[in-house]
C-alpha positions in Angstrom: 27.5 185.0 84.3 24.2 186.6 84.4 22.0 182.9 83.9 25.3 181.1 86.5 24.3 184.3 89.2 20.1 183.7 88.0 20.6 180.1 89.0 22.7 180.1 92.0 20.3 182.6 93.7 17.4 179.8 92.3 19.1 177.2 94.3 20.1 179.6 97.0 16.1 180.7 97.6 15.4 177.3 97.4 17.9 175.6 100.7 19.9 173.6 98.4 23.4 173.3 97.5 25.1 176.0 95.8 25.9 175.7 91.9 29.7 175.3 92.4 29.2 172.9 95.0 26.4 170.8 92.0 29.1 171.2 89.2 31.3 169.6 91.1 29.0 166.9 92.3 28.1 167.1 88.8 31.3 165.9 87.9 32.7 164.0 90.8 28.9 161.4 89.7 30.3 161.2 86.1 33.0 159.4 86.6 32.4 155.6 87.0 34.2 155.5 90.5 32.8 158.6 91.8 36.3 160.0 92.4 38.8 162.2 90.5 41.9 163.3 91.9 41.8 167.2 93.1 43.7 168.6 89.6 41.4 166.7 87.2 38.6 168.5 89.3 39.9 171.8 89.1 40.6 171.2 85.5 37.1 169.9 84.7 35.5 173.0 87.0 37.8 175.5 85.6 39.0 176.5 89.1 42.2 176.7 90.4 43.0 174.0 92.3 43.1 176.2 95.6 40.0 177.1 95.2 38.8 174.0 94.5 40.4 172.0 97.7 38.7 175.0 100.1 35.1 174.0 98.1 36.3 170.7 98.4 37.4 171.0 102.1 33.3 172.8 102.9 31.8 169.7 101.4 33.5 167.5 103.3 32.2 169.3 106.4 28.9 169.0 104.7 29.4 165.2 104.8 28.9 165.6 100.7 32.6 164.9 99.4 35.2 162.7 101.0 39.0 163.9 100.5 41.2 160.5 100.2 45.0 160.2 100.3 46.4 157.9 97.7 47.7 154.3 98.8 50.6 154.2 96.8 51.3 158.4 95.9 50.9 160.1 99.2 51.3 163.4 97.4 47.5 162.8 95.5 44.4 163.3 97.1 41.3 161.9 95.8 37.5 164.3 96.1 35.0 161.1 96.5 31.8 162.2 96.0 29.2 160.3 98.6 25.9 158.9 99.3 24.8 162.0 101.3 26.6 164.1 98.1 24.2 161.8 95.5 21.5 162.5 96.9 21.8 166.5 97.2 23.1 166.3 93.3 19.7 164.5 92.6 16.9 166.6 94.1 19.3 170.0 93.1 19.2 168.6 89.4 15.5 169.1 88.6 16.3 173.4 90.1 19.1 173.1 88.0 17.7 171.9 84.4 14.6 174.3 85.4 17.1 176.9 85.5 19.0 176.1 82.6 15.8 176.6 80.5 14.4 179.7 82.1 17.3 181.4 82.0 18.8 180.2 78.7 17.4 177.7 76.9 13.6 179.9 76.9 15.2 182.6 74.8 16.5 180.7 72.1 14.4 178.9 68.9 14.5 175.3 68.2 16.9 176.1 65.3 19.0 177.9 67.4 19.4 176.2 70.0 20.3 173.3 67.2 23.0 175.2 65.7 24.2 176.4 69.5 24.9 172.1 69.7 26.5 171.7 66.5 28.9 174.7 67.5 29.4 173.5 70.9 30.4 170.5 70.1 32.4 171.0 67.1 34.4 172.8 69.7 34.1 170.4 72.3 35.6 167.4 70.7 38.7 169.9 69.0 39.8 170.3 72.2 39.1 167.3 73.6 41.7 165.8 75.3 42.1 161.6 76.8 41.4 160.9 80.2 45.0 158.2 79.9 47.0 159.6 76.9 47.8 155.9 75.4 51.4 155.4 75.5 53.3 154.3 72.6 55.4 151.3 73.2 58.5 151.1 71.3 59.0 146.8 70.2 62.3 146.8 72.1 62.0 149.5 74.4 64.7 152.1 76.4 63.8 151.3 79.7 65.5 154.8 80.6 63.3 156.7 78.0 60.6 158.5 78.1 57.8 156.8 75.7 54.7 159.2 76.5 52.5 160.2 73.4 53.7 163.8 74.3 57.2 162.8 74.1 56.8 161.4 70.5 54.8 164.5 69.8 57.6 166.9 70.8 60.7 164.8 69.3 58.5 164.8 65.8 58.0 168.1 65.9 61.5 169.1 66.0 
């Protein structure tokens, strides 16, 4: 937490976007479409849906993100990065990466960095979730049946 506060303070002194905004823009830019459903965005940036909604509303007012209702399901809201958001992300990236180096990486040896990368890779791999879980397609599906992988796993564990 101290590292993140130090980096956020450096971004503020440089009069650029806050670290939380950078995280949101990084997630949006990291998907091919440049947009994520609000629920998925909140999961990725580890904030509550309510907090992400307020954060994105602030970013909409700043012109960095648009909120768009889904055409087919009005309950779904997408956050979409704007050209100004891409520009803000690009201009903030060197400061952010410099902050990571200064407040985190500089305190580790190359060996410690390698161990950390290996350990964190194992953890993230173990907890990775597919973006779109595959659907089980039985040979003769029952139209009323729930055929998701989660349902199949629940049934298998009984």
